[in-house]
C-alpha positions in Angstrom: 63.3 -69.9 118.1 60.5 -68.0 119.7 61.7 -66.0 122.8 58.4 -64.3 123.5 57.9 -66.0 126.8 61.5 -65.3 127.9 61.2 -61.6 127.0 57.8 -61.4 128.7 59.4 -62.8 131.9 62.3 -60.3 131.8 59.8 -57.4 131.3 57.6 -58.7 134.1 60.6 -59.0 136.4 61.7 -55.5 135.6 58.1 -54.2 136.2 58.3 -55.6 139.7 61.5 -53.7 140.5 61.4 -50.2 142.0 63.9 -47.5 142.7 63.0 -45.2 145.5 64.7 -41.9 146.2 64.2 -40.0 149.5 64.7 -40.4 153.2 63.8 -43.8 154.6 61.6 -43.4 157.7 63.3 -46.3 159.5 61.9 -49.2 161.3 59.7 -47.2 163.6 57.7 -44.3 162.2 56.3 -43.5 165.6 58.3 -41.1 167.7 57.7 -40.5 171.4 57.0 -37.3 173.2 60.2 -35.2 173.1 62.0 -37.3 170.5 63.6 -35.2 167.8 62.0 -34.9 164.4 63.4 -37.3 161.8 64.9 -36.1 158.6 62.0 -37.7 156.7 59.5 -35.6 158.7 61.7 -32.5 158.3 61.9 -33.0 154.5 58.1 -33.4 154.4 57.6 -30.2 156.4 59.9 -28.2 154.2 58.3 -29.6 151.0 54.9 -28.4 152.0 55.8 -25.4 154.2 55.0 -24.7 157.8 52.0 -22.6 158.8 52.3 -20.2 161.6 51.2 -21.7 165.0 48.3 -19.2 165.4 47.0 -20.2 162.0 47.3 -24.0 162.8 45.6 -23.5 166.2 42.7 -21.6 164.6 42.2 -23.7 161.5 43.1 -27.3 162.3 40.1 -28.1 164.7 37.7 -26.5 162.2 39.1 -28.5 159.3 39.3 -31.7 161.2 35.7 -31.4 162.4 34.5 -30.7 158.9 33.3 -27.2 159.7 35.8 -25.7 157.3 36.5 -27.6 154.0 38.7 -27.0 151.0 38.2 -28.4 147.5 40.8 -30.9 146.6 42.0 -28.6 143.8 42.6 -25.8 146.4 44.4 -28.2 148.8 46.7 -29.3 146.0 47.4 -25.7 144.9 48.3 -24.7 148.5 50.5 -27.8 149.0 52.3 -27.0 145.7 52.6 -23.2 145.9 52.3 -22.4 149.6 50.3 -19.7 151.2 51.1 -16.1 152.3 50.5 -17.2 155.8 53.4 -19.7 155.9 55.9 -19.2 158.5 58.3 -21.3 156.4 57.5 -21.3 152.7 57.4 -24.6 150.8 60.8 -25.6 149.4 60.2 -28.9 147.7 63.2 -31.1 146.9 62.4 -34.6 145.6 59.7 -34.1 143.0 61.1 -31.1 141.3 64.7 -32.5 141.3 63.5 -35.7 139.7 61.2 -33.9 137.3 64.0 -31.5 136.2 66.3 -34.5 135.5 63.8 -37.0 134.2 65.4 -37.3 130.8 68.8 -38.4 132.2 67.0 -40.8 134.6 64.9 -42.2 131.8 68.0 -42.8 129.7 69.6 -44.7 132.6 66.4 -46.8 133.1 66.6 -47.6 129.4 70.0 -49.1 130.1 68.4 -51.2 132.8 66.1 -52.7 130.1 68.9 -53.1 127.6 71.1 -55.0 130.0 68.2 -57.2 131.1 67.0 -58.0 127.6 70.6 -58.8 126.6 70.6 -61.4 129.4 72.7 -59.4 131.9 72.1 -58.5 135.5 70.1 -55.3 135.7 70.9 -54.7 139.4 74.0 -52.6 138.9 72.1 -50.4 136.4 69.2 -50.0 138.8 71.6 -48.9 141.5 73.1 -46.4 139.1 69.6 -45.0 138.5 69.1 -44.7 142.2 72.4 -43.0 142.7 71.6 -40.5 140.0 68.2 -39.7 141.6 70.0 -39.3 145.0 72.6 -37.0 143.6 70.0 -34.9 141.7 68.0 -34.5 144.8 71.0 -33.6 146.9 72.1 -31.1 144.3 68.7 -29.4 144.2 69.5 -27.8 147.6 72.0 -25.5 145.8 70.6 -25.4 142.3 69.4 -21.9 141.5 66.6 -23.5 139.4 64.9 -24.6 142.6 63.4 -21.0 142.8 63.1 -21.3 146.6 62.1 -18.3 148.7 65.1 -16.8 150.4 65.7 -17.1 154.1 64.3 -14.4 156.2 66.8 -11.9 157.7 66.1 -13.4 161.1 66.9 -16.9 159.8 70.1 -15.7 158.1 71.3 -14.0 161.2 70.5 -17.1 163.4 72.1 -19.6 161.0 74.8 -17.3 159.7 73.9 -18.4 156.2 71.5 -17.3 153.4 71.2 -20.9 152.0 67.7 -22.3 152.6 67.4 -25.7 154.1 71.2 -26.0 154.6 72.5 -25.7 158.1 74.9 -28.6 158.7 73.9 -30.5 155.6 72.4 -33.4 157.5 69.0 -33.2 155.7 70.7 -33.2 152.3 73.0 -36.1 153.3 70.1 -38.1 154.6 68.6 -38.4 151.0 69.4 -41.8 149.6 67.9 -44.5 147.4 66.7 -48.0 147.8 66.2 -50.6 145.1 63.4 -53.2 145.7 
């Protein structure tokens, strides 16, 4: 019996499924004046670093007007590695955590395919993959392989801790996964 069409349908169904790891923005991504920054916005800022205000005030109008331009390669390099002018250096979480653990995640996604091709429900295995990604990202905050710049002495004194990006742990706890 030829099961080519059945296998193709299973593969097509799996190809339409996605596992997202991160911080969902919520129903409204627009915040009002004075509203606190969301965890999604905070993670983005820490991923890319925060330039000093004087630098932002000087450069942003010139960049936005087109007077000052950067090559895309330079922009990508700055977003990845930061700049000596950062007030808060980049401390990326999601991409390096997933990249560092991609073999384990790939193995789990292989189980998704196996279960589906054996006629089972792949949903639980997709959720396991999402949970793995969530836990790898949360663990990245304390993983020495993250190679993050240390907190400044001023930050350590203010926080009472030398652990970058961890104050009360809310940012880390906000990282979750969604299967669609």
